[in-house]
N, CA, C and O atoms as a GROMACS GRO file, in nm:
protein
  380
    1MET      N    1  -1.538  -1.560   1.731
    1MET     CA    2  -1.490  -1.481   1.620
    1MET      C    3  -1.391  -1.563   1.538
    1MET      O    4  -1.305  -1.631   1.594
    2LYS      N    5  -1.402  -1.556   1.407
    2LYS     CA    6  -1.316  -1.635   1.320
    2LYS      C    7  -1.169  -1.598   1.335
    2LYS      O    8  -1.083  -1.685   1.331
    3ALA      N    9  -1.140  -1.470   1.351
    3ALA     CA   10  -1.000  -1.427   1.363
    3ALA      C   11  -0.933  -1.494   1.481
    3ALA      O   12  -0.821  -1.543   1.469
    4GLN      N   13  -1.000  -1.498   1.595
    4GLN     CA   14  -0.943  -1.562   1.714
    4GLN      C   15  -0.923  -1.711   1.692
    4GLN      O   16  -0.824  -1.767   1.739
    5ALA      N   17  -1.014  -1.776   1.620
    5ALA     CA   18  -1.001  -1.918   1.592
    5ALA      C   19  -0.878  -1.946   1.506
    5ALA      O   20  -0.805  -2.042   1.530
    6VAL      N   21  -0.854  -1.861   1.406
    6VAL     CA   22  -0.738  -1.879   1.320
    6VAL      C   23  -0.610  -1.859   1.400
    6VAL      O   24  -0.514  -1.934   1.384
    7LEU      N   25  -0.607  -1.758   1.486
    7LEU     CA   26  -0.489  -1.735   1.569
    7LEU      C   27  -0.462  -1.854   1.660
    7LEU      O   28  -0.347  -1.897   1.675
    8LYS      N   29  -0.566  -1.907   1.719
    8LYS     CA   30  -0.551  -2.023   1.808
    8LYS      C   31  -0.499  -2.143   1.730
    8LYS      O   32  -0.411  -2.215   1.777
    9GLU      N   33  -0.554  -2.165   1.611
    9GLU     CA   34  -0.513  -2.276   1.526
    9GLU      C   35  -0.365  -2.268   1.491
    9GLU      O   36  -0.298  -2.370   1.479
   10LYS      N   37  -0.313  -2.147   1.476
   10LYS     CA   38  -0.173  -2.128   1.440
   10LYS      C   39  -0.084  -2.112   1.563
   10LYS      O   40   0.034  -2.077   1.552
   11ASN      N   41  -0.142  -2.136   1.681
   11ASN     CA   42  -0.069  -2.124   1.808
   11ASN      C   43  -0.007  -1.987   1.829
   11ASN      O   44   0.106  -1.976   1.877
   12LEU      N   45  -0.081  -1.882   1.791
   12LEU     CA   46  -0.036  -1.745   1.810
   12LEU      C   47  -0.112  -1.683   1.927
   12LEU      O   48  -0.233  -1.700   1.940
   13SER      N   49  -0.040  -1.613   2.010
   13SER     CA   50  -0.106  -1.548   2.123
   13SER      C   51  -0.127  -1.400   2.093
   13SER      O   52  -0.057  -1.342   2.010
   14ILE      N   53  -0.222  -1.342   2.162
   14ILE     CA   54  -0.254  -1.201   2.145
   14ILE      C   55  -0.186  -1.125   2.258
   14ILE      O   56  -0.211  -1.152   2.375
   15ALA      N   57  -0.101  -1.030   2.224
   15ALA     CA   58  -0.027  -0.954   2.325
   15ALA      C   59  -0.111  -0.842   2.383
   15ALA      O   60  -0.097  -0.809   2.501
   16GLN      N   61  -0.199  -0.783   2.304
   16GLN     CA   62  -0.280  -0.672   2.351
   16GLN      C   63  -0.412  -0.674   2.279
   16GLN      O   64  -0.418  -0.697   2.159
   17VAL      N   65  -0.519  -0.649   2.353
   17VAL     CA   66  -0.652  -0.641   2.295
   17VAL      C   67  -0.710  -0.506   2.331
   17VAL      O   68  -0.704  -0.465   2.447
   18SER      N   69  -0.766  -0.438   2.234
   18SER     CA   70  -0.834  -0.312   2.257
   18SER      C   71  -0.976  -0.325   2.205
   18SER      O   72  -0.999  -0.381   2.098
   19ASP      N   73  -1.070  -0.274   2.280
   19ASP     CA   74  -1.211  -0.275   2.240
   19ASP      C   75  -1.236  -0.151   2.154
   19ASP      O   76  -1.232  -0.039   2.204
   20ALA      N   77  -1.263  -0.172   2.026
   20ALA     CA   78  -1.281  -0.061   1.934
   20ALA      C   79  -1.401   0.027   1.972
   20ALA      O   80  -1.405   0.144   1.934
   21ARG      N   81  -1.496  -0.027   2.046
   21ARG     CA   82  -1.610   0.056   2.089
   21ARG      C   83  -1.568   0.153   2.198
   21ARG      O   84  -1.628   0.260   2.213
   22LYS      N   85  -1.466   0.117   2.275
   22LYS     CA   86  -1.421   0.203   2.385
   22LYS      C   87  -1.298   0.286   2.348
   22LYS      O   88  -1.279   0.395   2.401
   23GLU      N   89  -1.217   0.234   2.257
   23GLU     CA   90  -1.091   0.300   2.219
   23GLU      C   91  -1.085   0.318   2.068
   23GLU      O   92  -0.987   0.277   2.005
   24ALA      N   93  -1.187   0.376   2.011
   24ALA     CA   94  -1.195   0.392   1.866
   24ALA      C   95  -1.084   0.483   1.814
   24ALA      O   96  -1.056   0.587   1.872
   25LEU      N   97  -1.022   0.442   1.705
   25LEU     CA   98  -0.921   0.524   1.639
   25LEU      C   99  -0.982   0.580   1.511
   25LEU      O  100  -1.031   0.505   1.426
   26ALA      N  101  -0.978   0.711   1.499
   26ALA     CA  102  -1.033   0.776   1.380
   26ALA      C  103  -0.937   0.884   1.333
   26ALA      O  104  -0.849   0.928   1.407
   27GLY      N  105  -0.954   0.925   1.208
   27GLY     CA  106  -0.879   1.037   1.153
   27GLY      C  107  -0.730   1.032   1.175
   27GLY      O  108  -0.664   0.935   1.140
   28ASP      N  109  -0.677   1.140   1.235
   28ASP     CA  110  -0.533   1.151   1.256
   28ASP      C  111  -0.477   1.043   1.348
   28ASP      O  112  -0.365   0.997   1.329
   29ASP      N  113  -0.555   1.001   1.448
   29ASP     CA  114  -0.510   0.896   1.539
   29ASP      C  115  -0.492   0.764   1.463
   29ASP      O  116  -0.394   0.693   1.483
   30ALA      N  117  -0.588   0.733   1.376
   30ALA     CA  118  -0.577   0.611   1.295
   30ALA      C  119  -0.458   0.622   1.202
   30ALA      O  120  -0.383   0.526   1.185
   31TRP      N  121  -0.439   0.738   1.140
   31TRP     CA  122  -0.328   0.755   1.047
   31TRP      C  123  -0.194   0.740   1.118
   31TRP      O  124  -0.100   0.685   1.061
   32MET      N  125  -0.184   0.788   1.241
   32MET     CA  126  -0.057   0.774   1.316
   32MET      C  127  -0.020   0.627   1.331
   32MET      O  128   0.097   0.592   1.318
   33LEU      N  129  -0.118   0.541   1.358
   33LEU     CA  130  -0.092   0.398   1.369
   33LEU      C  131  -0.057   0.340   1.232
   33LEU      O  132   0.040   0.265   1.219
   34LEU      N  133  -0.135   0.374   1.130
   34LEU     CA  134  -0.113   0.320   0.996
   34LEU      C  135   0.022   0.363   0.937
   34LEU      O  136   0.090   0.284   0.872
   35ALA      N  137   0.059   0.488   0.959
   35ALA     CA  138   0.182   0.542   0.900
   35ALA      C  139   0.308   0.476   0.954
   35ALA      O  140   0.412   0.479   0.889
   36LYS      N  141   0.300   0.418   1.072
   36LYS     CA  142   0.417   0.352   1.133
   36LYS      C  143   0.446   0.215   1.070
   36LYS      O  144   0.555   0.161   1.088
   37ALA      N  145   0.349   0.160   0.999
   37ALA     CA  146   0.366   0.026   0.941
   37ALA      C  147   0.447   0.032   0.813
   37ALA      O  148   0.446   0.132   0.741
   38LYS      N  149   0.518  -0.077   0.785
   38LYS     CA  150   0.589  -0.089   0.658
   38LYS      C  151   0.491  -0.132   0.549
   38LYS      O  152   0.499  -0.085   0.435
   39GLU      N  153   0.398  -0.220   0.586
   39GLU     CA  154   0.294  -0.268   0.493
   39GLU      C  155   0.161  -0.270   0.567
   39GLU      O  156   0.155  -0.297   0.687
   40ILE      N  157   0.055  -0.240   0.493
   40ILE     CA  158  -0.080  -0.250   0.546
   40ILE      C  159  -0.157  -0.345   0.454
   40ILE      O  160  -0.176  -0.316   0.336
   41HIS      N  161  -0.200  -0.457   0.509
   41HIS     CA  162  -0.279  -0.555   0.434
   41HIS      C  163  -0.425  -0.535   0.474
   41HIS      O  164  -0.460  -0.543   0.591
   42VAL      N  165  -0.510  -0.508   0.375
   42VAL     CA  166  -0.649  -0.478   0.402
   42VAL      C  167  -0.738  -0.585   0.337
   42VAL      O  168  -0.725  -0.615   0.218
   43ALA      N  169  -0.827  -0.641   0.417
   43ALA     CA  170  -0.925  -0.737   0.366
   43ALA      C  171  -1.063  -0.673   0.370
   43ALA      O  172  -1.105  -0.619   0.472
   44ARG      N  173  -1.131  -0.679   0.258
   44ARG     CA  174  -1.271  -0.634   0.249
   44ARG      C  175  -1.344  -0.743   0.173
   44ARG      O  176  -1.331  -0.755   0.051
   45GLY      N  177  -1.422  -0.824   0.246
   45GLY     CA  178  -1.485  -0.939   0.183
   45GLY      C  179  -1.378  -1.037   0.139
   45GLY      O  180  -1.291  -1.073   0.219
   46LYS      N  181  -1.382  -1.080   0.014
   46LYS     CA  182  -1.281  -1.174  -0.036
   46LYS      C  183  -1.163  -1.102  -0.102
   46LYS      O  184  -1.067  -1.166  -0.146
   47LYS      N  185  -1.170  -0.969  -0.109
   47LYS     CA  186  -1.064  -0.892  -0.174
   47LYS      C  187  -0.958  -0.852  -0.072
   47LYS      O  188  -0.986  -0.830   0.046
   48GLN      N  189  -0.834  -0.842  -0.122
   48GLN     CA  190  -0.721  -0.796  -0.040
   48GLN      C  191  -0.643  -0.691  -0.117
   48GLN      O  192  -0.631  -0.696  -0.239
   49ARG      N  193  -0.590  -0.597  -0.041
   49ARG     CA  194  -0.500  -0.497  -0.099
   49ARG      C  195  -0.384  -0.477  -0.004
   49ARG      O  196  -0.398  -0.492   0.117
   50ILE      N  197  -0.270  -0.443  -0.059
   50ILE     CA  198  -0.152  -0.414   0.022
   50ILE      C  199  -0.110  -0.271  -0.008
   50ILE      O  200  -0.098  -0.230  -0.123
   51PHE      N  201  -0.088  -0.196   0.100
   51PHE     CA  202  -0.046  -0.057   0.087
   51PHE      C  203   0.088  -0.035   0.154
   51PHE      O  204   0.123  -0.103   0.250
   52ASP      N  205   0.162   0.060   0.102
   52ASP     CA  206   0.285   0.110   0.164
   52ASP      C  207   0.254   0.253   0.206
   52ASP      O  208   0.241   0.341   0.121
   53PRO      N  209   0.242   0.278   0.336
   53PRO     CA  210   0.201   0.412   0.379
   53PRO      C  211   0.300   0.522   0.345
   53PRO      O  212   0.263   0.640   0.344
   54GLN      N  213   0.426   0.487   0.318
   54GLN     CA  214   0.523   0.588   0.280
   54GLN      C  215   0.511   0.626   0.132
   54GLN      O  216   0.552   0.735   0.092
   55ALA      N  217   0.455   0.538   0.050
   55ALA     CA  218   0.448   0.562  -0.094
   55ALA      C  219   0.306   0.581  -0.146
   55ALA      O  220   0.286   0.656  -0.242
   56ASP      N  221   0.208   0.515  -0.085
   56ASP     CA  222   0.071   0.520  -0.137
   56ASP      C  223  -0.006   0.639  -0.080
   56ASP      O  224   0.034   0.699   0.020
   57ASP      N  225  -0.116   0.671  -0.145
   57ASP     CA  226  -0.198   0.786  -0.111
   57ASP      C  227  -0.267   0.770   0.025
   57ASP      O  228  -0.338   0.672   0.048
   58LYS      N  229  -0.246   0.865   0.114
   58LYS     CA  230  -0.303   0.861   0.248
   58LYS      C  231  -0.455   0.849   0.244
   58LYS      O  232  -0.513   0.769   0.317
   59ASP      N  233  -0.521   0.928   0.159
   59ASP     CA  234  -0.667   0.926   0.151
   59ASP      C  235  -0.719   0.790   0.106
   59ASP      O  236  -0.822   0.744   0.155
   60GLU      N  237  -0.650   0.726   0.012
   60GLU     CA  238  -0.691   0.593  -0.035
   60GLU      C  239  -0.674   0.490   0.076
   60GLU      O  240  -0.761   0.404   0.094
   61ILE      N  241  -0.564   0.497   0.149
   61ILE     CA  242  -0.541   0.404   0.260
   61ILE      C  243  -0.650   0.422   0.366
   61ILE      O  244  -0.707   0.324   0.414
   62LEU      N  245  -0.679   0.546   0.401
   62LEU     CA  246  -0.784   0.571   0.501
   62LEU      C  247  -0.921   0.524   0.451
   62LEU      O  248  -1.001   0.472   0.529
   63ALA      N  249  -0.949   0.543   0.323
   63ALA     CA  250  -1.076   0.499   0.268
   63ALA      C  251  -1.094   0.347   0.281
   63ALA      O  252  -1.205   0.299   0.302
   64GLN      N  253  -0.984   0.274   0.268
   64GLN     CA  254  -0.989   0.128   0.276
   64GLN      C  255  -0.985   0.074   0.419
   64GLN      O  256  -1.036  -0.034   0.446
   65THR      N  257  -0.925   0.150   0.511
   65THR     CA  258  -0.905   0.098   0.646
   65THR      C  259  -1.005   0.151   0.749
   65THR      O  260  -1.018   0.094   0.857
   66LEU      N  261  -1.077   0.258   0.714
   66LEU     CA  262  -1.177   0.311   0.806
   66LEU      C  263  -1.315   0.261   0.765
   66LEU      O  264  -1.346   0.250   0.647
   67GLY      N  265  -1.398   0.233   0.865
   67GLY     CA  266  -1.533   0.188   0.838
   67GLY      C  267  -1.628   0.304   0.815
   67GLY      O  268  -1.585   0.420   0.807
   68ARG      N  269  -1.757   0.274   0.804
   68ARG     CA  270  -1.859   0.376   0.780
   68ARG      C  271  -1.865   0.480   0.891
   68ARG      O  272  -1.900   0.596   0.867
   69SER      N  273  -1.830   0.438   1.012
   69SER     CA  274  -1.834   0.531   1.126
   69SER      C  275  -1.712   0.622   1.129
   69SER      O  276  -1.706   0.714   1.210
   70GLY      N  277  -1.616   0.598   1.040
   70GLY     CA  278  -1.495   0.680   1.036
   70GLY      C  279  -1.385   0.632   1.128
   70GLY      O  280  -1.284   0.700   1.145
   71THR      N  281  -1.405   0.515   1.189
   71THR     CA  282  -1.305   0.460   1.279
   71THR      C  283  -1.236   0.340   1.214
   71THR      O  284  -1.289   0.279   1.120
   72LEU      N  285  -1.119   0.307   1.265
   72LEU     CA  286  -1.041   0.195   1.212
   72LEU      C  287  -1.121   0.066   1.219
   72LEU      O  288  -1.180   0.034   1.322
   73ARG      N  289  -1.123  -0.007   1.108
   73ARG     CA  290  -1.198  -0.132   1.100
   73ARG      C  291  -1.137  -0.238   1.190
   73ARG      O  292  -1.016  -0.238   1.216
   74ALA      N  293  -1.221  -0.328   1.234
   74ALA     CA  294  -1.176  -0.438   1.320
   74ALA      C  295  -1.195  -0.568   1.244
   74ALA      O  296  -1.283  -0.577   1.158
   75PRO      N  297  -1.116  -0.669   1.273
   75PRO     CA  298  -1.000  -0.662   1.361
   75PRO      C  299  -0.882  -0.597   1.290
   75PRO      O  300  -0.871  -0.602   1.168
   76THR      N  301  -0.796  -0.538   1.369
   76THR     CA  302  -0.669  -0.484   1.320
   76THR      C  303  -0.560  -0.550   1.401
   76THR      O  304  -0.559  -0.542   1.524
   77LEU      N  305  -0.467  -0.614   1.333
   77LEU     CA  306  -0.355  -0.682   1.400
   77LEU      C  307  -0.224  -0.617   1.359
   77LEU      O  308  -0.204  -0.584   1.242
   78ARG      N  309  -0.137  -0.598   1.455
   78ARG     CA  310  -0.001  -0.554   1.425
   78ARG      C  311   0.090  -0.675   1.443
   78ARG      O  312   0.095  -0.734   1.551
   79ILE      N  313   0.160  -0.710   1.339
   79ILE     CA  314   0.253  -0.822   1.342
   79ILE      C  315   0.387  -0.768   1.293
   79ILE      O  316   0.408  -0.750   1.173
   80GLY      N  317   0.475  -0.743   1.386
   80GLY     CA  318   0.603  -0.681   1.351
   80GLY      C  319   0.578  -0.544   1.292
   80GLY      O  320   0.520  -0.457   1.357
   81ASP      N  321   0.622  -0.523   1.168
   81ASP     CA  322   0.602  -0.393   1.104
   81ASP      C  323   0.489  -0.396   1.001
   81ASP      O  324   0.479  -0.307   0.916
   82ARG      N  325   0.403  -0.498   1.010
   82ARG     CA  326   0.286  -0.509   0.922
   82ARG      C  327   0.159  -0.488   1.001
   82ARG      O  328   0.153  -0.520   1.120
   83LEU      N  329   0.058  -0.433   0.937
   83LEU     CA  330  -0.076  -0.424   0.994
   83LEU      C  331  -0.170  -0.504   0.905
   83LEU      O  332  -0.163  -0.494   0.782
   84LEU      N  333  -0.257  -0.582   0.966
   84LEU     CA  334  -0.362  -0.652   0.895
   84LEU      C  335  -0.492  -0.589   0.941
   84LEU      O  336  -0.522  -0.588   1.060
   85VAL      N  337  -0.570  -0.538   0.847
   85VAL     CA  338  -0.696  -0.470   0.879
   85VAL      C  339  -0.809  -0.545   0.812
   85VAL      O  340  -0.805  -0.570   0.691
   86GLY      N  341  -0.910  -0.582   0.890
   86GLY     CA  342  -1.021  -0.659   0.838
   86GLY      C  343  -0.989  -0.807   0.848
   86GLY      O  344  -0.884  -0.846   0.899
   87PHE      N  345  -1.081  -0.889   0.800
   87PHE     CA  346  -1.060  -1.033   0.809
   87PHE      C  347  -1.109  -1.103   0.683
   87PHE      O  348  -1.218  -1.077   0.633
   88ASN      N  349  -1.027  -1.192   0.634
   88ASN     CA  350  -1.066  -1.301   0.547
   88ASN      C  351  -0.960  -1.408   0.563
   88ASN      O  352  -0.846  -1.378   0.599
   89GLU      N  353  -0.995  -1.532   0.537
   89GLU     CA  354  -0.904  -1.642   0.568
   89GLU      C  355  -0.774  -1.635   0.489
   89GLU      O  356  -0.669  -1.674   0.540
   90ALA      N  357  -0.781  -1.588   0.365
   90ALA     CA  358  -0.659  -1.577   0.284
   90ALA      C  359  -0.561  -1.478   0.345
   90ALA      O  360  -0.440  -1.500   0.342
   91LEU      N  361  -0.613  -1.370   0.400
   91LEU     CA  362  -0.526  -1.272   0.463
   91LEU      C  363  -0.458  -1.330   0.585
   91LEU      O  364  -0.340  -1.307   0.608
   92TYR      N  365  -0.531  -1.406   0.664
   92TYR     CA  366  -0.475  -1.465   0.786
   92TYR      C  367  -0.383  -1.581   0.756
   92TYR      O  368  -0.312  -1.628   0.845
   93ALA      N  369  -0.382  -1.630   0.632
   93ALA     CA  370  -0.285  -1.732   0.593
   93ALA      C  371  -0.143  -1.674   0.593
   93ALA      O  372  -0.046  -1.749   0.594
   94LEU      N  373  -0.131  -1.541   0.593
   94LEU     CA  374  -0.001  -1.475   0.598
   94LEU      C  375   0.066  -1.492   0.733
   94LEU      O  376   0.187  -1.472   0.744
   95LEU      N  377  -0.010  -1.528   0.833
   95LEU     CA  378   0.046  -1.536   0.970
   95LEU      C  379   0.144  -1.649   0.984
   95LEU      O  380   0.200  -1.669   1.092
   0.00000   0.00000   0.00000
């Protein structure tokens, strides 16, 4: 997986891994995780968006962070008070 390769290249370790197929976060559970972040960085293809869950529209944030199945998109990384959802190399340059 590209995300793991980028983390390894930057000498970052993974503190916790969850299998989204076994521990899927959807709806209110996903929002509880998202709402705790100060910033949410979302990658979809080559595009990136940054959300502030305290100021931005909840429905718009969920639309960008949940996949077609209605569960939180992978990979999702928590780094301090930021969440990174999805993958593209420019987003991971923030690490």
